[in-house]
C-alpha positions in Angstrom: -28.0 -3.1 -14.2 -27.4 -0.7 -17.0 -27.4 2.2 -14.6 -24.8 0.5 -12.4 -22.6 -0.1 -15.5 -22.8 3.5 -16.4 -22.0 4.6 -12.8 -18.8 2.4 -12.7 -17.6 3.5 -16.2 -18.3 7.2 -15.3 -16.5 7.0 -12.0 -13.4 5.3 -13.5 -13.4 7.5 -16.5 -13.8 10.7 -14.5 -10.9 9.7 -12.2 -8.6 9.0 -15.1 -9.6 12.1 -16.9 -9.1 14.2 -13.8 -5.7 12.6 -13.4 -4.7 13.4 -17.0 -5.8 17.0 -16.5 -3.7 17.4 -13.4 -0.8 15.6 -15.0 -0.6 18.0 -18.0 -1.5 21.0 -15.8 1.6 20.4 -13.6 3.8 19.5 -16.6 3.1 22.9 -18.3 4.3 24.8 -15.3 7.9 26.3 -15.5 10.8 24.3 -14.1 12.8 27.2 -12.8 16.5 27.9 -13.3 18.9 25.9 -15.4 20.4 24.3 -12.3 17.0 23.2 -11.1 16.2 21.7 -14.5 19.5 19.8 -14.5 18.9 18.2 -11.1 15.3 17.4 -11.9 16.3 15.7 -15.1 18.9 13.6 -13.2 16.2 12.4 -10.8 13.8 11.7 -13.6 16.4 9.7 -15.6 17.3 7.7 -12.4 13.6 6.9 -11.7 13.0 5.9 -15.3 16.1 3.6 -15.3 14.8 1.8 -12.1 11.3 1.3 -13.5 12.6 0.1 -16.8 14.9 -2.4 -15.1 12.3 -3.6 -12.6 9.4 -3.9 -15.1 11.6 -6.0 -17.5 12.2 -8.5 -14.7 8.5 -8.2 -13.7 7.3 -9.0 -17.2 9.1 -12.3 -17.1 7.7 -13.2 -13.7 4.1 -12.3 -14.8 4.3 -14.4 -18.0 5.7 -17.4 -16.0 2.9 -17.2 -13.4 0.3 -16.6 -16.1 1.3 -19.8 -18.0 1.3 -21.8 -14.7 -2.1 -20.4 -13.8 -3.5 -21.2 -17.3 -2.2 -24.8 -17.1 -3.3 -25.5 -13.5 -6.7 -23.7 -13.4 -8.0 -22.0 -16.6 -6.9 -19.5 -19.3 -9.4 -16.9 -18.2 -7.7 -16.5 -14.8 -4.4 -16.2 -16.6 -5.7 -13.3 -18.8 -7.2 -11.6 -15.8 -3.9 -11.9 -14.0 -2.2 -10.0 -16.9 -5.0 -7.4 -16.8 -4.4 -6.9 -13.1 -0.7 -6.5 -13.6 -1.1 -4.0 -16.4 -3.5 -1.9 -14.3 -1.3 -1.9 -11.3 1.8 -1.3 -13.4 0.2 1.6 -15.2 -0.8 3.3 -11.9 2.7 3.0 -10.5 4.3 4.2 -13.7 2.1 7.3 -14.2 2.4 8.2 -10.5 6.2 8.0 -10.5 6.4 10.0 -13.7 4.3 12.9 -12.4 6.2 12.9 -9.1 9.5 13.5 -11.1 7.8 16.3 -13.0 6.1 17.9 -10.0 9.0 18.1 -7.6 11.0 20.8 -9.5 7.8 22.7 -10.2 7.0 22.8 -6.5 10.4 24.2 -5.8 10.0 26.8 -8.5 6.5 27.8 -7.2 8.0 28.4 -3.8 10.9 30.4 -5.4 8.6 32.6 -7.5 5.7 33.2 -5.0 7.1 32.6 -1.5 3.5 31.5 -0.8 3.0 28.2 1.1 -0.6 27.9 0.0 0.1 28.1 -3.8 3.1 25.8 -3.4 0.9 23.3 -1.5 -1.6 23.3 -4.4 1.1 22.2 -6.9 2.4 19.5 -4.6 -1.1 18.2 -3.9 -2.1 18.4 -7.6 0.9 16.2 -8.5 0.1 13.8 -5.7 -3.5 13.6 -6.8 -2.5 12.1 -10.1 -1.2 9.0 -8.3 -4.3 8.8 -6.1 -6.7 9.2 -9.0 -4.8 6.6 -11.1 -5.0 4.1 -8.2 -8.8 4.4 -8.0 -9.3 4.7 -11.7 -7.1 1.9 -13.0 -8.2 -0.5 -10.2 -11.9 0.1 -10.9 -11.4 0.0 -14.7 -9.7 -3.4 -14.4 -12.4 -4.8 -12.2 -15.1 -3.5 -14.6 -13.3 -5.2 -17.5 -13.1 -8.5 -15.7 -16.8 -8.1 -14.7 -17.9 -7.2 -18.3 -15.7 -9.5 -20.4 -15.6 -12.6 -18.2 -18.6 -12.2 -16.0 -21.2 -11.0 -18.5 -19.5 -11.6 -21.9 -18.5 -15.2 -21.2 -21.3 -15.9 -18.8 -19.3 -16.7 -15.7 -21.6 -14.6 -13.5 -24.4 -17.0 -14.1 -22.5 -20.1 -13.0 -23.6 -20.3 -9.4 -22.1 -23.7 -8.5 -18.7 -25.3 -8.4 -19.5 -27.0 -11.6 -16.5 -26.1 -13.7 -14.0 -29.0 -13.8 -10.7 -28.5 -15.7 -8.4 -31.1 -17.3 -6.8 -31.9 -14.0 -10.1 -32.8 -12.4 -10.1 -29.6 -10.2 -13.6 -28.1 -9.6 -14.1 -24.4 -8.8 -16.4 -21.5 -9.6 -15.1 -19.9 -12.8 -15.8 -16.2 -11.9 -14.2 -16.4 -8.5 -11.1 -18.0 -10.0 -10.9 -15.3 -12.7 -11.3 -12.6 -10.1 -8.6 -14.2 -7.9 -6.3 -14.1 -11.0 -6.9 -10.4 -11.4 -6.1 -9.8 -7.7 -3.0 -11.9 -8.0 -1.7 -9.8 -10.9 -2.1 -6.7 -8.8 -0.4 -8.4 -5.9 2.7 -9.4 -7.8 3.3 -5.9 -9.2 2.7 -4.4 -5.7 5.3 -6.8 -4.2 7.9 -5.7 -6.8 7.2 -2.0 -6.5 7.1 -2.0 -2.7 9.9 -4.4 -2.0 12.2 -3.2 -4.8 11.4 0.4 -4.2 11.8 0.1 -0.5 15.2 -1.5 -0.7 16.3 1.1 -3.3 15.2 4.2 -1.4 16.7 3.0 2.0 20.0 1.9 0.5 20.4 5.3 -1.1 19.1 7.2 1.9 21.3 5.3 4.4 24.3 5.6 2.1 23.8 9.4 1.8 23.3 9.9 5.6 25.9 7.6 7.0 28.7 9.1 4.9 27.5 12.6 4.0 25.9 13.7 7.3 27.9 11.7 9.9 31.3 11.4 8.3 31.7 14.4 6.0 29.4 16.7 8.1 27.6 18.1 5.1 23.9 19.0 5.0 21.1 16.7 3.8 20.5 17.0 0.0 23.9 18.6 -0.5 25.0 18.4 -4.2 28.5 17.3 -3.0 27.1 14.0 -1.8 27.2 11.4 -4.7 24.2 9.5 -3.2 21.9 12.5 -3.0 20.3 12.1 -6.5 19.8 8.3 -5.8 18.2 9.3 -2.5 15.8 11.6 -4.3 15.1 8.9 -6.9 14.2 6.5 -4.1 11.5 8.8 -2.8 9.7 8.5 -6.2 10.1 4.7 -6.8 9.5 3.7 -3.2 7.1 6.2 -1.7 5.1 6.9 -4.8 5.1 3.9 -7.2 5.4 1.5 -4.3 2.6 3.1 -2.2 0.2 3.3 -5.1 0.6 -0.3 -6.1 0.3 -1.4 -2.5 -3.0 0.3 -1.8 -4.3 -0.5 -5.3 -3.7 -4.2 -4.4 -5.5 -3.8 -1.0 -8.4 -2.0 -2.8 -8.8 -4.8 -5.4 -8.3 -7.5 -2.7 -11.0 -6.2 -0.5 -13.5 -5.9 -3.3 -12.6 -9.3 -4.8 -12.9 -11.0 -1.4 -16.4 -9.6 -0.9 -17.5 -10.9 -4.3 -15.9 -14.3 -3.9 -17.3 -14.6 -0.4 -20.8 -13.8 -1.7 -20.6 -16.8 -4.1 -19.5 -19.2 -1.4 -22.2 -18.0 1.0 -24.7 -18.6 -1.8 -23.5 -22.2 -2.1 -23.7 -22.5 1.7 -27.2 -21.1 1.7 -28.2 -23.8 -0.8 -26.8 -26.5 1.4 -28.3 -25.2 4.6 -31.6 -24.1 3.0 -31.4 -20.5 4.3 -33.1 -19.1 1.1 -30.5 -16.9 -0.5 -31.5 -16.3 -4.1 -29.5 -15.6 -7.3 -30.9 -12.1 -7.3 -29.4 -11.5 -3.8 -26.1 -13.0 -5.0 -25.9 -10.6 -7.9 -26.7 -7.6 -5.5 -23.9 -8.8 -3.2 -21.6 -8.8 -6.2 -22.7 -5.4 -7.4 -22.7 -3.6 -4.0 -18.9 -3.3 -3.6 -18.5 -2.1 -7.2 -21.2 0.5 -6.7 -19.8 1.6 -3.3 -16.3 2.1 -4.5 -17.5 3.9 -7.6 -19.4 6.4 -5.4 -16.3 6.6 -3.1 -14.2 7.4 -6.1 -16.6 10.2 -7.2 -16.5 11.5 -3.6 -12.7 11.6 -3.7 -12.8 13.5 -7.0 -15.0 16.1 -5.2 -12.7 16.2 -2.2 -9.6 16.7 -4.3 -11.4 19.3 -6.5 -12.5 21.1 -3.3 -9.0 21.7 -2.2 -7.7 22.7 -5.6 -10.6 25.0 -6.2 -10.1 27.0 -3.0 -8.8 30.5 -3.9 -6.8 30.9 -0.7 -5.3 28.2 1.4 -4.3 28.6 5.0 -0.8 28.6 6.3 -1.4 25.1 7.8 -1.0 22.5 5.1 -2.1 19.6 7.3 -5.4 21.3 8.0 -6.1 21.6 4.2 -5.0 18.1 3.4 -7.1 16.6 6.2 -10.0 18.6 5.0 -9.8 17.0 1.5 -9.7 13.6 3.1 -12.5 14.1 5.5 -14.7 15.6 2.7 -14.1 12.5 0.6 -14.8 10.1 3.6 -18.0 11.9 4.6 -19.4 12.0 1.0 -18.5 8.3 0.6 -20.6 7.4 3.7 -23.6 9.5 2.6 -23.6 8.1 -1.0 -22.9 4.6 0.3 -26.1 4.7 2.3 -28.1 5.4 -0.9 -26.3 2.5 -2.7 -27.1 0.0 0.1 -30.7 1.0 0.4 -31.3 1.1 -3.4 -29.9 -2.4 -4.0 -31.3 -4.3 -1.0 -34.6 -2.5 -0.3 -36.8 -5.0 -1.9 -35.3 -8.1 -0.3 -36.9 -10.1 2.5 -35.3 -9.0 5.8 -35.6 -12.5 7.3 -33.9 -14.1 4.4 -31.1 -11.5 4.5 -30.6 -12.3 8.1 -30.7 -16.1 7.8 -28.5 -16.3 4.7 -26.1 -13.4 5.0 -26.3 -12.3 8.6 -27.8 -8.9 7.8 -29.1 -7.7 11.2 -30.2 -4.2 10.0 -32.0 -5.2 6.8 -31.1 -3.4 3.6 -28.6 -1.0 5.1 -26.5 -3.7 6.8 -23.7 -3.7 4.3 -23.6 0.1 4.4 -23.2 0.0 8.2 -20.3 -2.5 7.9 -18.7 -0.3 5.2 -19.1 2.8 7.3 -17.4 1.0 10.2 -14.5 0.4 7.8 -14.4 4.1 6.8 -14.4 5.2 10.4 -11.7 2.6 11.4 -9.5 3.8 8.6 -9.7 7.4 9.7 -9.1 6.5 13.4 -6.1 4.4 12.6 -4.7 7.3 10.6 -5.2 9.6 13.5 -3.5 7.2 15.8 -0.5 7.0 13.5 -0.4 10.8 13.5 -0.4 10.9 17.3 2.5 8.6 17.6 4.6 10.0 14.8 3.9 13.7 14.6 6.2 16.2 16.4 3.0 18.1 17.4 2.3 15.4 20.0 4.0 14.2 23.2 5.5 10.8 22.0 7.7 12.2 19.3 8.7 15.3 21.3 9.7 13.0 24.2 11.8 11.0 21.8 13.4 14.2 20.5 14.3 15.3 24.0 15.7 11.8 24.7 18.3 12.4 22.0 20.1 14.8 24.4 21.1 11.7 26.3 22.7 9.9 23.4 22.0 7.5 20.5 21.5 4.4 22.7 18.6 5.9 24.7 17.2 7.4 21.5 16.9 4.0 20.0 15.6 2.5 23.2 12.9 5.1 23.5 11.9 4.7 19.9 11.6 1.0 20.3 9.3 1.5 23.3 7.2 4.0 21.4 6.8 1.6 18.5 5.8 -1.3 20.7 3.3 0.8 22.7 1.7 2.1 19.6 0.6 -1.4 18.4 -2.2 -1.7 21.0 -4.6 1.1 20.0 -4.8 0.3 16.2 -5.2 -3.4 16.9 -8.1 -2.6 19.3 -9.7 -0.5 16.5 -9.2 -3.3 14.0 -10.7 -5.9 16.5 -13.7 -3.6 17.2 -14.2 -3.1 13.5 -14.2 -6.9 12.8 -16.6 -7.7 15.7 -19.1 -4.9 14.9 -19.1 -5.4 11.2 -19.7 -9.2 11.7 -22.5 -8.4 14.2 -24.2 -6.2 11.6 -23.6 -8.1 8.3 -22.0 -11.4 9.1 -18.8 -12.6 7.3 -19.8 -10.5 4.2 -19.8 -7.5 6.5 -16.1 -8.1 7.4 -15.2 -7.9 3.7 -17.3 -4.8 3.4 -15.5 -3.2 6.3 -12.2 -3.8 4.5 -13.8 -2.4 1.3 -15.2 0.6 3.1 -11.8 1.4 4.7 -10.3 1.5 1.1 -13.3 3.2 -0.6 -11.7 6.6 -0.3 -8.2 5.4 -1.0 -7.9 7.9 -3.9 -7.9 10.8 -1.4 -5.5 9.0 1.0 -3.0 8.2 -1.7 -3.2 11.8 -3.0 -2.3 13.2 0.4 0.4 10.6 1.0 2.1 11.1 -2.4 2.2 14.8 -1.8 4.9 14.0 0.9 7.7 12.6 -1.3 7.0 15.3 -3.9 7.6 18.0 -1.3 10.6 16.1 0.0 12.1 16.1 -3.5 11.3 19.8 -3.9 13.3 20.6 -0.8 16.2 18.6 -2.1 16.2 20.4 -5.4 16.0 23.8 -3.6 19.0 22.8 -1.5 21.1 21.5 -4.4 20.2 24.5 -6.5 21.2 26.9 -3.8 17.9 28.8 -3.8 16.9 31.4 -1.3 16.7 30.0 2.3 13.0 31.1 2.3 12.3 28.6 -0.4 13.8 25.8 1.6 11.8 26.9 4.6 8.6 26.6 2.6 9.5 23.2 1.2 10.6 22.0 4.7 7.3 23.0 6.1 5.5 21.0 3.4 7.9 18.1 3.9 7.4 18.0 7.6 3.7 17.7 7.1 4.5 15.2 4.4 6.4 13.0 6.9 3.2 12.9 9.1 1.0 12.2 6.1 3.4 9.4 5.1 3.2 7.9 8.6 -0.6 8.2 8.4 -0.6 6.6 5.0 1.6 3.7 6.2 -0.7 3.2 9.2 -3.7 3.3 6.9 -2.0 0.9 4.4 -1.2 -1.6 7.3 -4.8 -1.4 8.7 -6.5 -1.8 5.4 -4.0 -4.5 4.4 -4.8 -6.4 7.5 -8.6 -6.2 6.9 -8.1 -7.1 3.2 -6.0 -10.1 4.1 -8.6 -11.2 6.7 -11.3 -10.9 4.1 -9.2 -13.0 1.6 -8.6 -15.5 4.4 -12.3 -15.8 5.0 -12.9 -16.4 1.3 -10.2 -19.0 1.4 -12.0 -20.9 4.2 -15.3 -20.7 2.4 -13.7 -22.0 -0.8 -13.8 -25.6 0.5 -17.4 -26.3 -0.4 -18.0 -29.9 -1.4 -21.5 -29.5 0.1 -21.6 -25.8 0.5 -19.8 -25.7 3.8 -16.5 -24.0 4.5 -13.2 -25.2 6.0 -13.4 -25.2 9.8 -10.1 -24.5 11.5 -9.7 -25.8 15.0 -6.5 -24.6 16.8 -6.6 -27.8 18.9 -5.8 -29.7 15.7 -2.0 -30.3 15.4 -1.9 -29.4 11.7 -3.7 -26.1 12.2 -1.6 -25.2 15.2 1.6 -26.1 13.5 0.6 -23.9 10.5 -0.2 -21.0 12.8 3.2 -21.3 14.6 5.0 -21.5 11.3 2.9 -18.6 9.9 3.7 -16.4 12.9 7.5 -16.9 12.3 7.2 -16.1 8.6 6.9 -12.3 8.9 10.0 -12.3 11.1 11.9 -14.2 8.5 10.6 -11.9 5.8 11.5 -8.8 7.8 15.0 -10.0 8.6 15.6 -10.8 4.9 14.4 -7.3 3.9 16.6 -5.5 6.6 19.6 -7.6 5.5 18.9 -6.7 1.9 18.8 -3.0 2.7 22.0 -3.4 4.7 23.8 -5.1 1.8 22.6 -2.6 -0.8 23.5 0.3 1.6 26.9 -1.1 2.2 27.7 -0.9 -1.5 26.4 2.6 -1.6 28.5 3.6 1.4 31.6 2.1 -0.2 31.0 4.0 -3.4 30.4 7.4 -1.7 33.6 6.9 0.3 35.5 6.0 -2.8 34.4 9.1 -4.6 35.3 11.4 -1.7 38.7 9.7 -1.6 39.5 9.4 -5.3 37.8 12.5 -6.8 39.6 15.6 -5.5 37.6 18.7 -4.9 34.2 17.1 -4.3 33.9 18.4 -0.8 35.1 21.8 -1.8 32.5 22.0 -4.5 35.2 22.1 -7.3 34.4 18.7 -8.8 31.1 17.1 -9.7 30.2 13.7 -8.1 29.4 10.7 -10.2 25.6 10.4 -9.5 25.0 7.8 -12.2 27.1 5.1 -10.5 25.2 5.5 -7.3 21.9 5.3 -9.0 23.0 2.2 -10.8 24.2 0.6 -7.6 20.8 1.3 -6.0 18.5 -0.1 -8.6 20.6 -3.2 -9.5 21.1 -3.9 -5.8 17.4 -3.4 -5.1 16.2 -5.9 -7.8 18.9 -8.5 -6.9 18.1 -8.4 -3.2 14.3 -8.4 -3.5 14.0 -11.7 -5.3 14.3 -14.0 -2.3 11.9 -12.2 0.1 9.4 -11.7 -2.7 9.4 -15.4 -3.6 8.8 -16.3 0.0 5.2 -15.0 -0.1 4.4 -17.1 -3.2 6.3 -20.3 -2.7 5.6 -21.0 1.0 1.8 -21.3 0.9 1.9 -23.4 -2.3 4.7 -25.7 -1.1 3.1 -26.2 2.4 -0.3 -26.7 0.7 1.1 -29.6 -1.4 2.9 -31.1 1.6 0.4 -30.6 4.5 -2.9 -29.7 3.0 -5.5 -26.9 3.3 -5.8 -26.9 7.2 -2.0 -26.2 7.6 -2.2 -23.4 5.0 -5.3 -22.0 6.9 -3.2 -21.9 10.1 -0.3 -20.5 8.2 -2.4 -17.5 7.0 -3.8 -16.8 10.5 -0.4 -16.9 12.1 1.3 -14.7 9.5 -1.5 -12.2 9.4 -1.5 -11.6 13.2 2.3 -11.4 13.5 2.6 -9.2 10.4 0.0 -6.6 11.7 2.0 -6.1 14.9 5.4 -5.9 13.3 4.2 -3.5 10.6 2.5 -1.1 13.0 5.6 -1.2 15.2 8.0 -0.6 12.3 5.9 2.2 10.8 5.4 4.2 14.0 8.8 3.7 15.5 10.5 4.7 12.2 8.2 7.6 11.6 8.8 8.9 15.1 12.6 8.7 14.8 12.4 10.6 11.5 10.1 13.4 12.8 12.1 13.7 16.1 15.2 14.4 14.0 13.3 17.1 12.0 11.9 18.5 15.2 15.5 19.0 16.5 16.6 20.5 13.2 13.7 23.0 13.4 14.9 24.1 16.8 12.4 22.2 18.9 15.0 21.2 21.5 16.8 24.1 23.0 20.5 24.3 22.2 20.4 21.2 20.0 20.5 22.2 16.3 22.3 20.6 13.4 25.8 19.5 14.1 25.3 19.0 17.8 25.7 15.6 19.6 21.9 15.6 20.1 21.3 15.9 16.4 23.8 13.2 15.7 22.0 10.9 18.1 18.7 11.7 16.3 20.3 10.9 12.9 21.4 7.5 14.2 17.8 6.8 15.3 16.5 8.0 12.0 18.9 5.7 10.2 17.9 2.7 12.2 14.2 3.6 11.6 14.6 4.1 7.8 14.5 0.4 6.8 11.7 -0.3 9.3 9.3 2.4 8.2 10.0 2.5 4.5 10.8 -1.1 3.7 9.7 -3.6 6.4 6.4 -2.0 7.5 5.0 -1.2 4.1 6.0 -4.6 2.6 4.5 -6.7 5.3 0.9 -5.8 4.4 1.6 -6.9 0.9 3.3 -10.1 2.2 0.1 -11.2 4.0 -2.2 -10.2 1.2 -0.2 -12.0 -1.5 0.0 -15.1 0.7 -3.8 -15.1 1.1 -4.4 -14.5 -2.6 -2.0 -17.2 -3.7 -3.6 -19.6 -1.2 -7.0 -18.8 -2.5 -6.0 -19.4 -6.1 -4.1 -22.6 -5.3 -6.7 -24.0 -2.9 -8.5 -26.2 -5.4 -5.2 -27.9 -6.3 -3.7 -28.7 -2.9 -7.2 -29.5 -1.5 -7.2 -32.4 -3.8 -3.5 -33.2 -4.1 -1.4 -33.1 -1.0 1.2 -35.4 0.6 -0.6 -35.8 4.0 -3.9 -36.6 2.3 -2.2 -39.1 0.1 -0.5 -40.8 3.0 -3.8 -40.9 4.9 -5.6 -42.5 2.0 -2.9 -45.2 1.9 -3.3 -46.0 5.6 -7.1 -46.4 5.3 
């Protein structure tokens, strides 16, 4: 036990120390010319303004939910919720801060060295801060919950649903506390993803629709009033939002495994399958040990890339190398963890109680399946969105036939791309269950996220490079500088698409794991809730749940459109009322555009964010746990499809446009009708890939988490149950 505690503390501490080192290393680098510093400062001020405004609103929401949780369940869950919110908030804040420091330093590195390898290192070092903070803060929070509430307050040793609160609700104390921690992470992730997604797309669309299509000025042109807001959006949406999103999935997967282990222990007692308390404790410790080793592996993978003296001219090769090193080491070290923890247990008892078909290494096999599935899903996203492959190149060539066919072809690409990742997810679920039972499905989700630090580091590199290109353009640096940053940005678009595919896949598995935990939480005699789709209440819940992601997506797209409309009106007003902007003789009012973006984002995100929290609670009180179970199933299945479609279609439209701009389509450069058609496609895809797709995985996870937390309440108190009791 002491060795494991040391391992967890060491892994979390090393990750955060490495993040701090990279943070200050990047910050010490020179910022370049006075003009570069001015632009970088404006981006930084805008990002800080958004985070300050958002976190003020978020603080109120967290406190309200914490009070409700304390009243309805227990105060320990409320405190854990606050801890989760703090950890997720810190990760998002630090990641956003370093992104606003790294962008200008990447531009300056390209300006001073004209070396793509050296420039890549700075961009990746900045991105690694976000990745290391995600793994470090998530694991630190989990350890605090385990240490304070599990060991300190003795919750780990309560192995039956014996705790009954003042409302007469019975539940396992540690599982409720852990669920509170996961819920805190989920709420912050929802705010960062939804708010950041609306912000970045409102600014981006406003800049493109007026600047590119109406004024015919280049992207990131300093004459465009929305260009600074657009650059700010890259940091708040694609950095802070992404980090909080994957941190939430990370925590959700680990928590679901631990919660499931408790309920399987109860089931074992009821069925007499022989699961011991020692085995329960090992099932609790395994995910903590595995992710700790995965975090160490990611530190090695990141360090491996940064320590290389010479990097190749192919950034994608180098970035993939760091990810694959981390994934491979995670698999190797995970084998040792599984064997070490379960080697002394009776194989027959493991099989009967937990479904371990391969003895002590069963959870490792399930986790490895998750790792492999994550890598494959990332590769599939790359195939459908990268200009190196046929689908995106075909889309780019379709732009020669106009905007209508460009959009049609992009829609077809996105729809076709759903099949392969879903097959991978399905295969992962079936094989992990065959090897390790329901616990194995949770471990597959955990395994997919075990090297999340490396994934986030690579993904965050993208918006940093994008910002660097914008600063180079606005500072009127040597075209060679912009060529280097554009190369990095192009790879960044692909890594972003891979990251979104990975986030969706891992989110789906994490939501599934949470759903399984929800079903097992109904354990009056140690048995779980059985959902039969032939039952009207379950079927009705599944139908309603299937419709929810469409409602959520529609609300988000409408929110982006409303915020973008305000931005478009403001940019047009400035072009009309401030003489000399387009001639470069007058300076645009960047601050007003930034203010419109962040206020519009927060105002428009409230309704869709509340949907994920209110619907499962309200329907639970009205129709009971079976309806909510169907609701989760329907929403999870629909959300996976929509998210994959949105991410891949939007990513392909974006990279098709950049492929045309790079000269990939003969006779169709910037300013041509072909390029204009591609810009329209990119504009349509922007809210899909950067708002709808990334937010849907959070939507299904927070619904599952809220349902899990609230299940003891509406299992006992619901309208349908009350009516049925009256009719008896």
